[in-house]
N, C-alpha and C positions, 0 to 999 in steps of 0.2 A: 401140797405135791411134794414137796419133803419126802415126806413118810415113803408114796408112791415110787420117788426114784429110788429110795434105797433098794428095793426089790428090783429095780430093772438097771440093767447097765448101758445108759443112754450118753451119747458124746452130750457134750456141755450143749452144743447148739440145738442138737435135737429135744434136750430138754426145755428151751425155749419155746421151742416150736409147739409141743405139746400143749405147755402153759397158755400161751395166746391162743392157742385154738379155744380153749376151755374157759377162756373168759367171758362173762356174762354181765348184762345189765351197765351201770354207771362205769366198772371198771374196763368195761369193752368199749367203749366211750372215751375214758381217759387214754386208753392205749393207741386209741385210732389219733388221738388228738397228739401224743409224745412222738408218733412215726412222723406226723405231719409236720407238727414243729421242729422237731430236731434232728428230721432228714433220716431217721433210723430205718434200715431195712433187716427185716428179720432174718434173710443170711448172713449178715454179719454181726449179729448179736448171740451173745454168751449168757447163759443160766445166769451167771453171776452178774452180768450187767443188767437183766432185767430184774434181777431179784433186786439189786441197790436202787433201781427206780423206782422200783413198787414200795419199798420199804420207807423210802425219801416222802412217797405221796402218802402211804395209807398207816405208817406205823410210825410216827412223830415223837419225840422226846415225850410230850403230851400223853399220848397215848400209853406210854410205858409207864409213866408217872399216874397215872389215874388207876392203870392197872394194878401197880404196885400198893397204891392205898388202898385198892377196893380188897386186894388180897389179905391185907393186914387188918381191915377194917372188920372183915369176915368173922 
């Protein structure tokens, strides 16, 4: 999504809305759970906050460690 946003001048709130509409499968289920558990309304959420929540869930330190290891082992 970041690459897409480079070419479009959307507000932070609009970026978040576009991203959440585009979610599919397990990520969409995760997002629904986040909204329900944390009581988050999309109208109040910025792109940066969504990105933080997403990274916390899907881009853990282990992910980066594994990716770095894979890069150097190649």
